[in-house]
C-alpha positions in Angstrom: -7.1 -17.9 5.9 -7.9 -14.6 7.6 -6.0 -13.3 10.6 -6.5 -10.1 12.5 -3.8 -7.5 12.2 -1.9 -6.5 15.3 -2.9 -3.2 17.0 0.4 -1.6 15.9 -0.4 -2.6 12.2 -3.9 -1.1 12.5 -2.5 2.1 14.1 0.2 2.4 11.5 -2.3 2.0 8.6 -4.6 4.7 10.1 -1.6 7.1 10.6 -0.5 6.5 7.0 -4.0 7.2 5.7 -4.2 10.4 7.8 -0.8 11.6 6.5 -1.8 11.0 2.9 -5.0 13.0 3.4 -3.2 16.0 4.8 -0.2 15.9 2.3 0.0 19.1 0.2 2.2 17.4 -2.5 -0.5 16.5 -5.1 -2.4 19.8 -4.7 0.9 21.8 -5.1 1.8 19.9 -8.3 -1.7 20.2 -9.7 -1.7 24.0 -8.9 1.7 24.5 -10.5 0.7 22.6 -13.6 -2.6 24.4 -13.9 -1.0 27.8 -13.5 1.6 27.0 -16.2 -1.1 25.9 -18.6 -3.2 29.0 -18.0 -0.2 31.2 -18.5 0.6 29.5 -21.8 -2.9 30.3 -23.0 -3.1 33.9 -21.6 -0.3 36.3 -20.9 -0.6 36.7 -17.1 1.4 39.1 -15.0 3.2 37.8 -12.0 0.5 38.9 -9.5 -2.2 37.3 -11.5 -0.2 34.0 -11.7 0.4 34.1 -8.0 -3.3 34.6 -7.3 -4.2 31.8 -9.7 -1.7 29.4 -8.1 -2.9 30.2 -4.6 -6.6 29.9 -5.6 -6.0 26.5 -7.4 -4.0 25.2 -4.4 -6.7 26.2 -1.8 -9.5 24.6 -3.9 -7.5 21.4 -4.5 -6.3 21.0 -0.9 -9.7 21.6 0.6 -11.3 19.3 -1.9 -8.7 16.6 -0.9 -9.6 17.1 2.8 -13.3 16.8 2.4 -13.8 14.3 -0.4 -10.5 12.3 -0.4 -10.0 13.3 -4.0 -8.6 16.4 -5.6 -11.0 16.2 -8.6 -14.4 17.7 -7.9 -15.8 16.5 -11.2 -14.4 12.9 -11.1 -14.2 11.9 -7.4 -13.4 8.3 -8.4 -9.8 9.4 -9.2 -8.5 9.1 -5.6 -4.9 9.8 -4.6 -5.2 7.2 -1.8 -7.4 4.2 -1.4 -11.1 4.7 -0.8 -12.1 4.0 2.7 -14.5 1.0 2.7 -16.2 1.6 6.0 -19.2 -0.5 5.1 -17.1 -3.7 4.4 -16.7 -5.9 7.4 -15.6 -9.4 8.2 -17.1 -11.9 10.7 -14.9 -12.7 13.7 -16.4 -16.2 13.8 -16.8 -17.6 10.3 -14.5 -15.0 8.5 -17.2 -14.3 5.9 -16.9 -10.8 4.2 -20.1 -8.7 4.6 -21.1 -5.4 3.1 -23.4 -3.0 5.0 -24.5 -5.5 7.6 -24.9 -5.2 11.3 -24.5 -8.9 12.2 -23.3 -12.0 10.4 -25.7 -14.8 9.4 -23.8 -17.1 11.8 -24.5 -14.8 14.7 -20.9 -13.6 15.0 -19.8 -10.0 15.4 -18.3 -7.9 12.6 -15.1 -5.9 12.5 -13.8 -3.5 9.8 -12.3 -5.3 6.9 -9.2 -3.2 7.2 -8.3 -4.8 10.5 -7.8 -8.2 8.8 -5.3 -9.7 6.3 -5.1 -12.9 4.3 -2.3 -15.2 5.4 -1.0 -18.5 4.1 -0.9 -21.5 6.3 2.9 -21.2 7.2 2.4 -17.6 8.4 -0.6 -18.7 10.6 1.4 -21.6 12.0 4.3 -19.3 13.0 1.9 -16.9 14.7 0.3 -19.7 16.8 3.8 -21.0 17.9 4.7 -17.6 19.5 
């Protein structure tokens, strides 16, 4: 059975997604790894290594900001879940829809991320409150 998440759960998920998108951790690690690999293949001086590190970091971080992935060539390797903006669920019949404006039953659609699947005991406890 589908139940709608609370406003605090929805806000918390959005905040977590935003924090993951702006986190520099993965671009830093990728830049350090790339710089070390390049240095092993070619003898770089310290200024060249610093420039390479900064250039790799800027490219990886900006790519993460704009595409959601740090890999330009393989964007399907995402560091956080892909945003499914086109997936919705009907508020009346709870049927999942993709890229639709209205449900077949006439009910309105909400983003799928605002809903969660719950077993019957969880639903019963929520209705008692």
